[in-house]
N, CA, C and O atoms as a DFTB+ gen file, in Angstrom:
352 C
 N C O
     1  1       0.968      -0.958       0.093
     2  2      -0.036       0.103      -0.112
     3  2       0.988       1.331      -0.012
     4  3       1.999       1.493       0.672
     5  1       0.333       2.140      -0.966
     6  2       1.386       3.680      -0.981
     7  2       1.019       4.638      -0.207
     8  3       1.446       5.752      -0.510
     9  1       0.108       4.518       1.043
    10  2      -0.448       5.553       1.842
    11  2      -1.710       6.002       1.393
    12  3      -2.230       6.975       1.939
    13  1      -2.329       5.340       0.356
    14  2      -3.502       5.664       0.029
    15  2      -4.672       5.263       0.713
    16  3      -4.949       4.099       0.423
    17  1      -5.594       5.861       1.637
    18  2      -6.725       5.466       2.380
    19  2      -7.660       4.505       1.534
    20  3      -8.229       3.567       2.093
    21  1      -7.810       4.747       0.203
    22  2      -8.867       4.226      -0.356
    23  2      -9.224       4.786      -1.857
    24  3      -8.726       5.878      -2.133
    25  1      -9.804       4.333      -2.568
    26  2      -9.859       5.051      -4.061
    27  2     -11.724       5.636      -3.806
    28  3     -12.617       5.213      -3.071
    29  1     -11.679       6.509      -4.587
    30  2     -13.420       6.614      -4.604
    31  2     -13.247       7.537      -5.919
    32  3     -12.322       8.110      -6.494
    33  1     -14.674       7.365      -6.085
    34  2     -15.153       8.270      -7.725
    35  2     -15.927       9.537      -7.289
    36  3     -17.035       9.539      -6.754
    37  1     -15.222      10.541      -7.579
    38  2     -15.931      11.828      -7.672
    39  2     -16.717      12.151      -8.748
    40  3     -16.221      12.275      -9.868
    41  1     -18.274      12.349      -8.467
    42  2     -18.776      12.702      -9.489
    43  2     -19.153      14.080      -9.578
    44  3     -19.717      14.693      -8.672
    45  1     -18.791      14.606     -10.817
    46  2     -18.983      15.893     -10.810
    47  2     -20.302      16.288     -11.806
    48  3     -20.382      15.846     -12.952
    49  1     -21.119      17.002     -11.330
    50  2     -22.528      17.415     -11.634
    51  2     -22.386      18.045     -12.778
    52  3     -21.317      18.625     -12.588
    53  1     -22.758      18.353     -13.924
    54  2     -22.580      19.484     -14.773
    55  2     -23.660      20.599     -14.462
    56  3     -24.826      20.379     -14.135
    57  1     -23.170      21.609     -14.593
    58  2     -23.683      23.039     -14.248
    59  2     -24.881      23.198     -15.265
    60  3     -24.847      22.690     -16.386
    61  1     -25.878      23.897     -14.819
    62  2     -26.889      24.265     -16.007
    63  2     -26.459      25.763     -16.068
    64  3     -26.112      26.508     -15.152
    65  1     -26.578      25.990     -17.373
    66  2     -26.137      27.495     -17.673
    67  2     -27.776      28.259     -17.707
    68  3     -28.721      27.864     -18.390
    69  1     -27.772      29.207     -16.953
    70  2     -28.948      30.044     -17.034
    71  2     -29.190      30.388     -18.352
    72  3     -28.219      30.241     -19.094
    73  1     -30.096      30.758     -18.798
    74  2     -30.760      31.070     -20.262
    75  2     -30.015      32.376     -20.294
    76  3     -29.620      32.977     -19.295
    77  1     -29.835      32.824     -21.783
    78  2     -29.060      33.848     -21.999
    79  2     -29.766      35.223     -22.067
    80  3     -30.924      35.369     -22.458
    81  1     -28.891      36.287     -21.615
    82  2     -29.915      37.411     -21.180
    83  2     -30.410      38.110     -22.619
    84  3     -29.708      38.185     -23.628
    85  1     -31.761      38.597     -22.482
    86  2     -32.312      39.246     -23.515
    87  2     -32.343      40.348     -23.636
    88  3     -33.243      41.033     -23.150
    89  1     -31.311      40.849     -24.358
    90  2     -30.560      42.225     -24.715
    91  2     -31.667      43.071     -25.234
    92  3     -31.735      44.230     -24.827
    93  1     -32.374      42.711     -25.921
    94  2     -33.339      43.278     -26.621
    95  2     -34.518      43.871     -25.524
    96  3     -35.233      44.844     -25.763
    97  1     -34.546      43.186     -24.468
    98  2     -35.660      43.584     -23.543
    99  2     -35.038      44.576     -22.521
   100  3     -35.682      45.506     -22.036
   101  1     -33.780      44.320     -22.240
   102  2     -32.636      45.152     -21.212
   103  2     -32.845      46.471     -22.068
   104  3     -33.324      47.439     -21.478
   105  1     -32.539      46.582     -23.354
   106  2     -32.444      47.864     -23.875
   107  2     -33.930      48.354     -24.086
   108  3     -33.948      49.519     -24.483
   109  1     -35.012      47.869     -23.954
   110  2     -36.296      48.351     -24.049
   111  2     -36.577      48.966     -22.430
   112  3     -37.039      50.028     -22.014
   113  1     -36.191      48.055     -21.941
   114  2     -36.555      48.537     -20.436
   115  2     -35.506      49.994     -20.019
   116  3     -35.908      50.939     -19.341
   117  1     -34.449      49.899     -20.470
   118  2     -33.718      51.484     -20.200
   119  2     -34.267      52.255     -20.884
   120  3     -34.572      53.255     -20.234
   121  1     -34.628      52.313     -22.143
   122  2     -35.234      53.435     -23.174
   123  2     -36.620      53.572     -22.555
   124  3     -37.105      54.667     -22.839
   125  1     -37.341      52.885     -21.870
   126  2     -38.482      53.177     -21.255
   127  2     -38.057      54.234     -19.876
   128  3     -38.616      55.330     -19.827
   129  1     -37.177      53.896     -18.912
   130  2     -36.953      54.339     -17.802
   131  2     -35.755      55.733     -18.000
   132  3     -35.410      56.588     -17.185
   133  1     -35.402      55.536     -19.228
   134  2     -34.490      56.962     -19.639
   135  2     -35.423      57.725     -20.538
   136  3     -36.638      57.547     -20.452
   137  1     -34.927      58.521     -21.350
   138  2     -35.564      59.179     -22.330
   139  2     -35.541      58.803     -23.671
   140  3     -35.718      59.539     -24.643
   141  1     -35.259      57.339     -23.656
   142  2     -35.304      56.631     -25.350
   143  2     -33.934      56.439     -25.222
   144  3     -33.122      56.857     -24.398
   145  1     -33.828      55.670     -26.274
   146  2     -32.566      54.811     -26.627
   147  2     -31.367      55.799     -26.799
   148  3     -30.218      55.499     -26.474
   149  1     -31.691      56.879     -27.283
   150  2     -30.729      58.200     -27.615
   151  2     -29.895      58.550     -26.174
   152  3     -28.665      58.547     -26.137
   153  1     -30.826      58.881     -24.880
   154  2     -30.096      58.944     -23.741
   155  2     -29.320      57.983     -23.105
   156  3     -28.374      58.207     -22.350
   157  1     -29.908      56.535     -23.556
   158  2     -29.243      55.291     -22.900
   159  2     -27.890      55.524     -23.497
   160  3     -26.961      55.629     -22.696
   161  1     -27.580      55.640     -25.012
   162  2     -26.534      55.562     -25.881
   163  2     -25.548      56.716     -25.440
   164  3     -24.323      56.599     -25.397
   165  1     -26.382      58.024     -25.071
   166  2     -25.546      59.116     -24.470
   167  2     -24.964      58.564     -23.285
   168  3     -23.737      58.658     -23.246
   169  1     -25.547      57.986     -22.258
   170  2     -25.139      57.586     -21.034
   171  2     -23.946      56.538     -20.951
   172  3     -23.061      56.724     -20.117
   173  1     -23.913      55.595     -21.681
   174  2     -23.306      54.637     -22.183
   175  2     -21.971      55.039     -22.780
   176  3     -20.893      54.472     -22.600
   177  1     -22.231      56.168     -23.559
   178  2     -21.019      56.545     -24.230
   179  2     -20.784      55.606     -25.654
   180  3     -19.652      55.466     -26.117
   181  1     -21.959      55.001     -26.271
   182  2     -21.829      54.110     -27.165
   183  2     -22.425      55.110     -28.280
   184  3     -22.616      56.315     -28.113
   185  1     -22.735      54.213     -29.700
   186  2     -23.052      54.906     -30.616
   187  2     -24.499      54.444     -30.615
   188  3     -24.669      53.264     -30.307
   189  1     -25.834      55.352     -30.980
   190  2     -27.011      54.688     -30.876
   191  2     -27.465      53.770     -32.173
   192  3     -28.605      53.319     -32.067
   193  1     -26.879      53.483     -33.165
   194  2     -27.033      52.641     -33.902
   195  2     -26.708      51.006     -33.444
   196  3     -27.358      50.002     -33.734
   197  1     -25.465      51.125     -32.626
   198  2     -25.033      49.933     -31.930
   199  2     -26.258      49.422     -31.006
   200  3     -26.665      48.262     -31.076
   201  1     -26.821      50.412     -30.114
   202  2     -27.858      50.381     -29.147
   203  2     -29.171      49.627     -30.101
   204  3     -29.656      48.536     -29.803
   205  1     -29.549      50.351     -31.126
   206  2     -30.303      49.752     -32.132
   207  2     -30.418      48.721     -32.358
   208  3     -31.432      48.077     -32.088
   209  1     -29.108      48.138     -33.084
   210  2     -28.955      46.783     -33.469
   211  2     -29.019      45.745     -32.251
   212  3     -29.253      44.566     -32.521
   213  1     -28.806      46.164     -30.825
   214  2     -28.915      45.340     -29.658
   215  2     -30.738      45.110     -29.520
   216  3     -31.286      44.031     -29.291
   217  1     -31.330      46.252     -29.700
   218  2     -32.867      46.405     -29.714
   219  2     -33.408      45.571     -30.478
   220  3     -34.321      44.886     -30.015
   221  1     -33.002      45.400     -31.840
   222  2     -33.549      44.492     -32.991
   223  2     -32.813      43.147     -33.094
   224  3     -32.442      42.509     -34.079
   225  1     -32.705      42.890     -31.644
   226  2     -31.841      41.568     -31.714
   227  2     -31.031      40.762     -33.192
   228  3     -31.074      39.726     -33.855
   229  1     -30.323      42.060     -33.106
   230  2     -29.061      41.776     -34.145
   231  2     -27.990      41.445     -34.000
   232  3     -27.279      40.942     -34.870
   233  1     -27.621      41.723     -32.609
   234  2     -25.921      41.652     -32.008
   235  2     -26.426      41.355     -30.580
   236  3     -27.551      41.485     -30.096
   237  1     -25.159      40.875     -29.998
   238  2     -24.910      40.868     -28.599
   239  2     -23.559      41.740     -28.691
   240  3     -22.726      41.951     -29.572
   241  1     -23.794      42.254     -27.004
   242  2     -22.484      43.275     -26.755
   243  2     -21.364      42.313     -26.419
   244  3     -21.363      41.089     -26.292
   245  1     -20.471      43.168     -26.317
   246  2     -18.737      42.496     -26.187
   247  2     -19.324      42.247     -24.482
   248  3     -20.412      42.555     -23.996
   249  1     -18.183      41.603     -23.876
   250  2     -18.468      41.559     -22.443
   251  2     -18.528      42.905     -21.681
   252  3     -19.440      43.190     -20.904
   253  1     -17.507      43.686     -21.961
   254  2     -17.148      44.968     -21.433
   255  2     -18.878      46.052     -21.535
   256  3     -19.451      46.728     -20.682
   257  1     -19.132      45.814     -22.662
   258  2     -20.440      46.560     -22.963
   259  2     -21.725      45.847     -22.560
   260  3     -22.799      46.438     -22.449
   261  1     -21.591      44.811     -22.391
   262  2     -22.481      44.111     -21.860
   263  2     -22.779      44.070     -20.267
   264  3     -23.887      43.884     -19.765
   265  1     -21.392      44.310     -19.482
   266  2     -21.542      44.707     -18.390
   267  2     -21.920      46.029     -17.766
   268  3     -22.346      46.259     -16.634
   269  1     -21.678      46.800     -18.717
   270  2     -22.106      48.326     -18.486
   271  2     -23.449      48.555     -18.692
   272  3     -24.170      49.278     -18.004
   273  1     -23.786      47.859     -19.747
   274  2     -25.536      47.789     -19.862
   275  2     -26.537      47.210     -18.559
   276  3     -27.652      47.593     -18.205
   277  1     -25.661      46.141     -18.019
   278  2     -26.301      45.674     -16.845
   279  2     -26.330      46.440     -15.784
   280  3     -27.386      46.685     -15.201
   281  1     -25.086      46.945     -15.377
   282  2     -24.846      48.125     -14.435
   283  2     -26.046      49.095     -14.438
   284  3     -26.754      49.345     -13.463
   285  1     -26.175      49.628     -15.747
   286  2     -27.083      50.584     -15.948
   287  2     -28.294      50.301     -15.628
   288  3     -29.013      51.160     -15.117
   289  1     -28.767      48.941     -15.895
   290  2     -29.791      48.428     -16.194
   291  2     -30.487      48.123     -14.317
   292  3     -31.646      48.216     -13.910
   293  1     -29.345      47.794     -13.643
   294  2     -29.620      47.793     -12.301
   295  2     -30.035      49.182     -11.762
   296  3     -31.031      49.404     -11.074
   297  1     -29.169      50.032     -12.157
   298  2     -29.512      51.612     -11.539
   299  2     -30.651      52.108     -11.788
   300  3     -31.358      52.664     -10.947
   301  1     -30.917      51.953     -12.937
   302  2     -32.328      52.747     -13.602
   303  2     -33.642      51.859     -13.009
   304  3     -34.597      52.387     -12.440
   305  1     -33.518      50.565     -13.225
   306  2     -34.593      49.856     -12.908
   307  2     -34.789      49.186     -11.275
   308  3     -35.708      48.517     -10.803
   309  1     -33.662      49.624     -10.744
   310  2     -33.673      49.403      -9.407
   311  2     -34.097      48.004      -8.800
   312  3     -34.710      47.890      -7.739
   313  1     -33.673      46.901      -9.644
   314  2     -34.255      45.944      -9.384
   315  2     -32.557      45.075      -9.333
   316  3     -31.565      45.686      -9.730
   317  1     -32.458      43.759      -8.846
   318  2     -31.488      43.061      -8.750
   319  2     -31.152      42.648     -10.052
   320  3     -31.917      42.767     -11.009
   321  1     -29.926      42.124     -10.112
   322  2     -28.977      41.487     -11.573
   323  2     -30.037      40.199     -11.865
   324  3     -30.478      39.932     -12.982
   325  1     -30.329      39.512     -10.713
   326  2     -30.829      38.097     -11.095
   327  2     -32.290      38.119     -11.509
   328  3     -32.952      37.092     -11.660
   329  1     -32.788      39.441     -11.697
   330  2     -34.136      40.085     -12.565
   331  2     -34.156      40.283     -13.944
   332  3     -35.095      40.342     -14.738
   333  1     -32.673      40.397     -14.119
   334  2     -32.293      40.662     -15.450
   335  2     -33.294      39.845     -16.452
   336  3     -33.645      38.686     -16.233
   337  1     -33.728      40.665     -17.657
   338  2     -34.844      39.620     -18.786
   339  2     -33.735      38.653     -19.091
   340  3     -32.545      38.787     -18.807
   341  1     -34.285      37.719     -19.680
   342  2     -33.496      36.605     -19.897
   343  2     -34.471      35.603     -21.115
   344  3     -35.683      35.389     -21.108
   345  1     -33.552      35.188     -21.969
   346  2     -34.447      34.222     -23.405
   347  2     -35.456      33.252     -22.626
   348  3     -35.318      33.064     -21.418
   349  1     -36.193      32.812     -23.161
   350  2     -37.082      31.750     -22.848
   351  2     -36.755      30.790     -23.726
   352  3     -37.355      29.715     -23.717
């Protein structure tokens, strides 16, 4: 025996990924709470066309841009991040 007490098999349970964020609804919520998409784009320092592409489901933001959108969404809606709109 080489000092091992015994062998065991460790089962690793796969993680369930939460549904993807529904960026279209995030932008809609922000626009509703602000003065429209133009105001949201100004506040984030991004192009209004880029925000429009999110609102029309044509794109997903980069990690940093998505993080900034989520921070603004939490601040503006006064909801916890766990309540962010997700795709069904």
